[in-house]
N, C-alpha and C positions, 0 to 999 in steps of 0.2 A: 375198814376206809375213814366213818368217822372213831373211832380208836385208839387208831394213828393222829390225825388230827388232835387229838386231846393232848395227844399222850407228849406231844410240843410244846404244851403250860405244863412250867415245871412246878407250880404253884401248887400248894394244898388247898382244894375242893372238895364239894361234893355237889349232888346231882341234884336234883327232882324231878320224878318223872310225872307225866299224865298224859295217860289218869293212873289218878292215888284210884289205892284199891285195898281194900280191907283185907288180902293177903299180898302174894305174892306173886301170883300169876297172873294171865293176862290172853286172849286173845288178839291174834293178828290176823289182814286180814291180806293175809298175803295168794301167793300165783295156789298153791298146796293145805292150805292153811293153819295155822299153828296155836297152841293151847298152850299152856307151859309156862314154867318158872318166863318171867320177861330174862326177854336176850340184853335190853342193856345193863344190867348183872354181873354176868362174866362178855361178854360185851369190851364194854365200852376201860373196864377193868380204873375206874373210879367208886369211891360210897356214893353208894344213893341210899335216897331217906324215902323211906311212907307212909302211908295214912294211917299204919298200923305198929307204926314205934309206939312209944309210951307217954314223950316227952310234951304231946297235946300243940306243939307245932303247928304241923304238920295237918292238923285237920285245919288250924284257925288258918293255914294260905290257901287249901280246900276251898275250906266259904269265902276266902278272900277271892279265887279265884274266878270265884262260881257264882259270884256276885253278878248284878250288872250297876252300883251302885259303885260310881267314878273314887266316892270316898273310904268306900272295904278295897278296891285296887290299887290306891296309894298304899295302905297300909303295907300289906304283900316287902314294898323293899325295906320296912324297919321291920320284920321276922325274917326274911333270907339270912340279913349276916349271926342271927344266935344259932344256925343248921350252917352255918359255912355253905352256904350255894350259893354258889355263882353262874350257872344257872337252871334255867328250868327245860326239861326238855321234855316234846311230843311225839307223843305215836299219831301221827294222824290216818294209818292205815290201822289202827281197834279197831277192834269187830265190838261194833256197839250193840249187839245180843247182845257179849256175853253176859252171864250170870251177877260177876262178880261187876260191872263198873253202873254206876247211873248217869243212863243215858243225855238228861236233861242239863246234867253239871256236868258232866264234860261237854257237851257240843256250847254250852254259854263257855263255858275254859277258853274255847280254841277259838270261838268267836271275842272274845277280849282281851287274845292273842296277839290277833288276824287284826286287827281295830287299832290294836295299839295299847298297850300299858305302859305306865308315866316312869316306870324307872326299870321296864325293859324292852330289851327292843333285838331284834333276829340278827341273830349272828350266823348260824351257817344253819345250812340242811342238806342231808341225806337221804337222796326217796326222799320216803314219806318220817322223815326222820329231823326233827325240827329244836336247832339248838337258841336257845330266848338269853342271852344276857343280864345278868344284875347290873346296869351302869354304874353306881356306885361299888360297885366289889372291890375288899382290901382283906388282902389274904393275913388271914392276925395267926397264921399258925406256923 
């Protein structure tokens, strides 16, 4: 369903997944459980970025997303365009006890998004998958 919704948008853009991990794996609290490659990589048919990429911008975004400082949160709007990122995609069903997720950082990023980050607006949700759109997104490509 989420993939079909994204397919309607013909712009070229990337997605930033939360939680960000140091590898491509994730565990999700599904009825029968799930651990493996983050399914958003192959179900949403869009390019995703991750903290493991070498350019370092993902690391800064994660640092700012997990900060309680309003100034840090506002800096996200300046970084996302460099990645051509239009949405931050949050797995609210992430298994917090999974070894690859910093529990405190994940919780703070979800709290920040729920309370509102000035440059991001909750656009759509599909079950426990939430899409927060960069409000000043421009398709540079």
